VOBA-1610 file (N, C-alpha, C; in pm, whole numbers, padded with zeros to 5 digits, always signed):
BEGIN
Unk-09772-01414-15085Unk-09814-01405-14945Unk-09902-01526-14911Unk-09863-01600-14810Unk-09947-01712-14766Unk-10070-01660-14692Unk-10180-01733-14708Unk-10306-01691-14647Unk-10366-01805-14566Unk-10453-01771-14473Unk-10530-01871-14400Unk-10666-01812-14366Unk-10757-01898-14323Unk-10894-01857-14291Unk-10906-01843-14140Unk-10965-01733-14096Unk-10984-01707-13953Unk-11133-01719-13920Unk-11169-01827-13852Unk-11309-01850-13819Unk-11372-01953-13912Unk-11504-01958-13911Unk-11579-02054-13993Unk-11685-01979-14071Unk-11701-02015-14199Unk-11790-01940-14287Unk-11868-02036-14377Unk-11984-01989-14422Unk-12072-02074-14502Unk-12130-01995-14619Unk-12145-02063-14732Unk-12210-02003-14849Unk-12273-02115-14930Unk-12370-02081-15015Unk-12430-02184-15098Unk-12464-02131-15236Unk-12466-02225-15332Unk-12510-02194-15467Unk-12608-02303-15510Unk-12691-02270-15608Unk-12784-02366-15668Unk-12745-02385-15813Unk-12729-02510-15853Unk-12694-02541-15991Unk-12790-02649-16042Unk-12881-02609-16131Unk-12980-02702-16187Unk-13048-02784-16077Unk-13099-02711-15978Unk-13176-02764-15865Unk-13093-02839-15761Unk-12964-02863-15787Unk-12877-02920-15684Unk-12826-02806-15597Unk-12830-02828-15465Unk-12782-02728-15371Unk-12641-02766-15326Unk-12548-02671-15335Unk-12409-02691-15292Unk-12382-02595-15176Unk-12357-02649-15059Unk-12328-02568-14940Unk-12180-02582-14907Unk-12110-02471-14906Unk-11967-02471-14878Unk-11942-02417-14737Unk-11857-02487-14662Unk-11818-02444-14528Unk-11666-02438-14524Unk-11612-02323-14487Unk-11467-02303-14484Unk-11421-02271-14343Unk-11301-02316-14310Unk-11247-02290-14177Unk-11095-02301-14180Unk-11033-02248-14077Unk-10891-02271-14055Unk-10873-02398-13973Unk-10768-02475-14002Unk-10736-02597-13926Unk-10584-02602-13907Unk-10542-02657-13793Unk-10399-02660-13762Unk-10336-02798-13775Unk-10416-02901-13801Unk-10360-03036-13807Unk-10455-03126-13886Unk-10405-03244-13922Unk-10490-03342-13989Unk-10601-03390-13897Unk-10572-03396-13767Unk-10675-03437-13671Unk-10788-03336-13667Unk-10754-03208-13666Unk-10857-03104-13667Unk-10937-03109-13796Unk-10869-03131-13907Unk-10938-03140-14036Unk-11038-03255-14035Unk-10996-03371-13983Unk-11085-03488-13977Unk-11207-03459-13888Unk-11183-03395-13774Unk-11294-03360-13684Unk-11392-03265-13753Unk-11338-03169-13828Unk-11424-03073-13898Unk-11508-03145-14003Unk-11447-03234-14079Unk-11521-03309-14181Unk-11628-03396-14117Unk-11594-03466-14009Unk-11690-03552-13939Unk-11808-03471-13886Unk-11779-03350-13836Unk-11886-03263-13786Unk-11981-03225-13898Unk-11928-03189-14013Unk-12015-03151-14126Unk-12097-03270-14174Unk-12040-03389-14170Unk-12116-03508-14209Unk-12234-03532-14115Unk-12214-03503-13986Unk-12324-03519-13890Unk-12431-03412-13910Unk-12387-03289-13936Unk-12484-03180-13957Unk-12566-03203-14084Unk-12497-03241-14192Unk-12562-03260-14321Unk-12573-03410-14351Unk-12629-03482-14256Unk-12636-03628-14265Unk-12718-03676-14383Unk-12808-03593-14433Unk-12897-03634-14541Unk-12849-03586-14679Unk-12728-03528-14685Unk-12675-03483-14814Unk-12628-03602-14897Unk-12633-03588-15029Unk-12590-03695-15118Unk-12437-03712-15114Unk-12365-03599-15110Unk-12219-03603-15111Unk-12163-03501-15011Unk-12054-03538-14943Unk-11980-03447-14856Unk-11835-03447-14906Unk-11804-03346-14985Unk-11674-03337-15053Unk-11586-03238-14977Unk-11456-03261-14980Unk-11368-03168-14908Unk-11231-03160-14973Unk-11159-03056-14934Unk-11017-03042-14966Unk-10955-02955-14860Unk-10832-02988-14822Unk-10761-02902-14728Unk-10613-02902-14757Unk-10549-02793-14714Unk-10404-02779-14724Unk-10353-02738-14587Unk-10254-02808-14537Unk-10188-02766-14414Unk-10060-02694-14455Unk-09944-02744-14421Unk-09822-02680-14469Unk-09784-02739-14605Unk-09676-02689-14659Unk-09632-02730-14792Unk-09619-02881-14800Unk-09686-02941-14899Unk-09676-03085-14919Unk-09780-03167-14846Unk-09854-03106-14755Unk-09957-03180-14682Unk-10093-03129-14727Unk-10156-03204-14814Unk-10288-03166-14865Unk-10368-03293-14892Unk-10499-03281-14889Unk-10584-03397-14908Unk-10718-03352-14964Unk-10781-03443-15040Unk-10915-03412-15093Unk-10994-03541-15106Unk-11126-03526-15119Unk-11213-03641-15142Unk-11326-03600-15237Unk-11357-03688-15334Unk-11471-03666-15423Unk-11601-03721-15363Unk-11590-03805-15262Unk-11705-03867-15196Unk-11809-03919-15296Unk-11764-04009-15383Unk-11850-04080-15479Unk-11897-03997-15597Unk-11852-03871-15607Unk-11873-03798-15731Unk-11772-03854-15832Unk-11795-03833-15963Unk-11697-03881-16061Unk-11556-03828-16031Unk-11456-03911-16053Unk-11318-03878-16018Unk-11275-03742-16075Unk-11214-03662-15990Unk-11154-03533-16025Unk-11255-03424-16058Unk-11383-03445-16024Unk-11484-03343-16053Unk-11525-03263-15930Unk-11478-03300-15810Unk-11529-03238-15688Unk-11417-03192-15595Unk-11343-03289-15539Unk-11238-03252-15444Unk-11126-03172-15505Unk-11080-03213-15624Unk-10969-03141-15688Unk-11006-02998-15726Unk-11126-02972-15781Unk-11161-02832-15806Unk-11157-02745-15680Unk-11199-02801-15567Unk-11192-02725-15441Unk-11046-02703-15402Unk-10966-02808-15414Unk-10824-02798-15381Unk-10755-02692-15467Unk-10789-02688-15594Unk-10727-02590-15684Unk-10762-02446-15645Unk-10884-02426-15593Unk-10922-02293-15546Unk-10833-02252-15428Unk-10809-02345-15335Unk-10720-02317-15222Unk-10578-02290-15270Unk-10531-02373-15363Unk-10394-02357-15413Unk-10378-02224-15486Unk-10474-02190-15569Unk-10467-02065-15646Unk-10464-01944-15553Unk-10539-01953-15443Unk-10542-01843-15347Unk-10425-01843-15251Unk-10337-01944-15261Unk-10220-01958-15172Unk-10262-01974-15026Unk-10365-02057-15005Unk-10414-02083-14869Unk-10342-02201-14807Unk-10308-02188-14678Unk-10250-02294-14600Unk-10328-02306-14470Unk-10322-02423-14408Unk-10395-02449-14283Unk-10542-02407-14299Unk-10599-02448-14410Unk-10737-02410-14444Unk-10810-02530-14504Unk-10940-02537-14477Unk-11022-02647-14529Unk-11153-02592-14584Unk-11201-02654-14692Unk-11335-02626-14744Unk-11407-02758-14762Unk-11526-02768-14703Unk-11615-02881-14723Unk-11734-02832-14804Unk-11770-02906-14908Unk-11889-02871-14987Unk-11982-02991-14985Unk-12104-02969-14933Unk-12205-03075-14931Unk-12303-03050-15045Unk-12348-03160-15108Unk-12439-03147-15222Unk-12570-03220-15193Unk-12678-03146-15214Unk-12812-03205-15213Unk-12856-03217-15359Unk-12868-03339-15406Unk-12896-03366-15547Unk-13035-03317-15584Unk-13043-03245-15697Unk-13170-03187-15739Unk-13242-03264-15847Unk-13187-03381-15884Unk-13255-03465-15982Unk-13208-03448-16124Unk-13119-03351-16149Unk-13068-03328-16284Unk-12917-03352-16284Unk-12868-03439-16370Unk-12725-03466-16380Unk-12653-03344-16438Unk-12538-03311-16382Unk-12466-03191-16424Unk-12354-03219-16523Unk-12311-03346-16532Unk-12197-03376-16617Unk-12067-03332-16551Unk-11956-03379-16605Unk-11828-03350-16541Unk-11799-03199-16537Unk-11821-03132-16649Unk-11795-02988-16652Unk-11882-02912-16555Unk-12008-02949-16546Unk-12100-02882-16454Unk-12061-02903-16309Unk-12017-03026-16276Unk-11975-03054-16139Unk-11851-02972-16102Unk-11755-02967-16193Unk-11633-02890-16166Unk-11666-02744-16141Unk-11754-02687-16226Unk-11792-02547-16209Unk-11867-02525-16078Unk-11953-02620-16042Unk-12034-02604-15920Unk-11948-02613-15795Unk-11862-02713-15787Unk-11780-02728-15666Unk-11678-02616-15652Unk-11615-02578-15762Unk-11519-02467-15754Unk-11593-02335-15728Unk-11712-02320-15785Unk-11790-02198-15763Unk-11833-02184-15618Unk-11874-02295-15556Unk-11912-02290-15415Unk-11791-02256-15328Unk-11676-02314-15360Unk-11554-02286-15284Unk-11514-02139-15296Unk-11522-02084-15416Unk-11487-01943-15435Unk-11583-01852-15359Unk-11711-01889-15359Unk-11810-01803-15294Unk-11789-01798-15143Unk-11757-01914-15081Unk-11737-01911-14936Unk-11610-01834-14900Unk-11508-01839-14985Unk-11387-01762-14958Unk-11412-01612-14969Unk-11508-01574-15052Unk-11543-01432-15062Unk-11602-01381-14931Unk-11665-01470-14855Unk-11725-01432-14727Unk-11628-01441-14610Unk-11523-01519-14627Unk-11433-01552-14516Unk-11345-01434-14475Unk-11307-01434-14348Unk-11201-01345-14302Unk-11069-01412-14338Unk-10994-01349-14424Unk-10870-01406-14475Unk-10751-01334-14413Unk-10662-01411-14353Unk-10543-01355-14291Unk-10425-01367-14387Unk-10353-01259-14403Unk-10229-01263-14481Unk-10114-01283-14384Unk-10048-01395-14396Unk-09953-01438-14294Unk-09808-01405-14330Unk-09731-01380-14225Unk-09588-01357-14238Unk-09514-01465-14159Unk-09384-01472-14180Unk-09304-01575-14114Unk-09252-01525-13979Unk-09272-01608-13878Unk-09228-01579-13742Unk-09154-01699-13686Unk-09095-01680-13569Unk-09048-01793-13490Unk-09115-01787-13354Unk-09158-01904-13308Unk-09210-01917-13173Unk-09093-01957-13084Unk-09063-01872-12986Unk-08946-01891-12901Unk-08991-01918-12757Unk-08929-02015-12693Unk-08952-02042-12551Unk-08819-02023-12479Unk-08818-01930-12380Unk-08695-01901-12307Unk-08718-01916-12157Unk-08610-01938-12083Unk-08613-01944-11937Unk-08508-01848-11882Unk-08545-01775-11775Unk-08451-01677-11719Unk-08491-01644-11576Unk-08403-01572-11508Unk-08428-01536-11368Unk-08521-01417-11353Unk-08578-01404-11234Unk-08677-01298-11208Unk-08617-01158-11218Unk-08490-01144-11190Unk-08429-01011-11189Unk-08423-00948-11329Unk-08444-01026-11433Unk-08437-00973-11570Unk-08574-00952-11634Unk-08681-00977-11561Unk-08815-00977-11621Unk-08851-00844-11685Unk-08836-00734-11615Unk-08878-00604-11669Unk-08799-00565-11793Unk-08668-00588-11791Unk-08585-00553-11906Unk-08619-00639-12028Unk-08645-00767-12004Unk-08678-00856-12116Unk-08815-00822-12173Unk-08911-00793-12085Unk-09043-00749-12133Unk-09031-00625-12221Unk-08953-00530-12175Unk-08936-00404-12250Unk-08873-00430-12385Unk-08769-00513-12389Unk-08699-00542-12514Unk-08792-00610-12615Unk-08875-00702-12569Unk-08967-00773-12659Unk-09074-00679-12713Unk-09132-00597-12627Unk-09236-00503-12670Unk-09179-00401-12768Unk-09058-00355-12743Unk-08993-00255-12828Unk-08972-00308-12969Unk-08953-00439-12982Unk-08922-00500-13111Unk-09039-00574-13173Unk-09161-00536-13134Unk-09283-00593-13193Unk-09292-00745-13180Unk-09250-00795-13065Unk-09267-00937-13034Unk-09399-00954-12958Unk-09457-01072-12967Unk-09587-01097-12906Unk-09575-01209-12803Unk-09592-01173-12677Unk-09581-01270-12568Unk-09714-01344-12555Unk-09710-01477-12562Unk-09834-01555-12553Unk-09849-01626-12419Unk-09740-01644-12346Unk-09750-01719-12220Unk-09635-01683-12127Unk-09667-01668-11999Unk-09567-01651-11894Unk-09593-01756-11787Unk-09490-01832-11752Unk-09502-01934-11648Unk-09401-01901-11539Unk-09450-01879-11416Unk-09365-01840-11305Unk-09339-01961-11216Unk-09214-02002-11212Unk-09172-02116-11129Unk-09041-02076-11061Unk-08949-02168-11047Unk-08819-02131-10992Unk-08751-02031-11084Unk-08780-02042-11214Unk-08742-01942-11313Unk-08866-01904-11392Unk-08853-01803-11474Unk-08965-01760-11558Unk-08951-01825-11696Unk-09059-01886-11741Unk-09064-01938-11878Unk-09151-01843-11960Unk-09097-01798-12070Unk-09168-01701-12154Unk-09182-01759-12295Unk-09304-01755-12348Unk-09330-01799-12485Unk-09368-01676-12566Unk-09297-01652-12675Unk-09327-01533-12754Unk-09301-01559-12902Unk-09356-01469-12985Unk-09340-01477-13130Unk-09262-01355-13177Unk-09169-01378-13269Unk-09086-01271-13321Unk-09077-01285-13473Unk-09083-01173-13547Unk-09065-01183-13692Unk-08935-01256-13725Unk-08943-01346-13820Unk-08830-01436-13850Unk-08700-01361-13873Unk-08708-01249-13946Unk-08585-01178-13982Unk-08517-01114-13861Unk-08589-01100-13748Unk-08533-01036-13629Unk-08493-01133-13519Unk-08514-01264-13543Unk-08497-01361-13435Unk-08357-01359-13374Unk-08255-01371-13455Unk-08119-01378-13402Unk-08080-01250-13329Unk-08119-01136-13385Unk-08089-01007-13322Unk-08154-00999-13184Unk-08282-01038-13175Unk-08354-01031-13047Unk-08290-01123-12945Unk-08260-01246-12984Unk-08201-01341-12890Unk-08064-01294-12841Unk-07987-01232-12929Unk-07858-01177-12888Unk-07875-01067-12784Unk-07975-00981-12805Unk-08002-00873-12710Unk-08047-00929-12575Unk-08131-01031-12579Unk-08178-01091-12453Unk-08064-01158-12378Unk-07972-01218-12451Unk-07855-01279-12387Unk-07771-01174-12315Unk-07755-01058-12379Unk-07679-00950-12317Unk-07748-00901-12189Unk-07880-00885-12198Unk-07956-00837-12082Unk-07941-00932-11964Unk-07942-01062-11992Unk-07937-01162-11885Unk-07795-01204-11848Unk-07694-01138-11907Unk-07555-01177-11885Unk-07533-01325-11920Unk-07595-01366-12032Unk-07581-01502-12085Unk-07639-01609-11992Unk-07727-01568-11900Unk-07789-01666-11810Unk-07924-01715-11862Unk-07968-01657-11971Unk-08094-01699-12033Unk-08072-01826-12114Unk-08169-01917-12110Unk-08161-02039-12191Unk-08277-02043-12290Unk-08247-02088-12411Unk-08350-02101-12514Unk-08396-02247-12514Unk-08522-02268-12476Unk-08575-02404-12466Unk-08613-02460-12603Unk-08671-02376-12688Unk-08711-02423-12821Unk-08732-02307-12916Unk-08718-02337-13046Unk-08746-02243-13153Unk-08826-02317-13259Unk-08942-02263-13295Unk-09029-02328-13393Unk-09067-02227-13500Unk-09050-02265-13627Unk-09086-02177-13737Unk-09237-02184-13761Unk-09303-02070-13757Unk-09447-02065-13779Unk-09479-01949-13873Unk-09599-01951-13929Unk-09646-01831-13995Unk-09777-01790-13930Unk-09797-01660-13926Unk-09915-01609-13857Unk-09939-01463-13890Unk-10030-01403-13816Unk-10065-01264-13842Unk-10107-01199-13712Unk-10122-01068-13719Unk-10163-00991-13602Unk-10302-00936-13627Unk-10393-00961-13533Unk-10529-00909-13541Unk-10570-00859-13404Unk-10620-00736-13400Unk-10660-00674-13273Unk-10548-00678-13169Unk-10427-00652-13216Unk-10307-00646-13132Unk-10271-00781-13070Unk-10325-00888-13126Unk-10293-01022-13079Unk-10231-01102-13193Unk-10138-01192-13159Unk-10077-01275-13260Unk-10159-01401-13278Unk-10186-01437-13403Unk-10261-01558-13436Unk-10166-01656-13504Unk-10140-01768-13439Unk-10052-01870-13494Unk-10130-01951-13595Unk-10088-01948-13720Unk-10161-02017-13826Unk-10096-02147-13870Unk-09990-02189-13800Unk-09932-02319-13831Unk-09782-02313-13856Unk-09720-02430-13857Unk-09576-02441-13880Unk-09547-02444-14031Unk-09421-02414-14062Unk-09382-02426-14203Unk-09246-02495-14212
//
């Protein structure tokens, strides 16, 4: 089961007088990840190191040791995310040096320990596979299409009323073709599918949360 982080969370550990503060969040793009890292650097401007790791979709991941010895900081955080099967998630760990050298083993334990601790505090979403569908159709079919989508556990995120109605909704991946076939029947094949995007997400408080493409 793929997972992601919902919201922003913070935790800290002390290791031989060095303080490690971990901040975890969900991110949807490399641009968002960069903004999040830059924000933490501004907040913790006086920290010795600002280390991070993030994973977006499969194959898109990045980490930084930020002047710690190679493979002792960013990779341990990345491995925590990978082990937990997290996607579209980032962890930044800032270190305030306490005057005692930790050695490579100590650094690996500290950075991975901080990452694990912040994930223990985080709201973790277990995501399923959906498709984001955008359709266009005439006004005379609105009520029937709304009913069909609600009946099949689809989540409407946007309605745009113009010369035709544009509807944006999410449907469980395994039901996509069946739903679209039903909607075509309802509209007498006058419905058009503008786009289909594969995403994974979850439902919280009866709302769909898009956690990214796959």
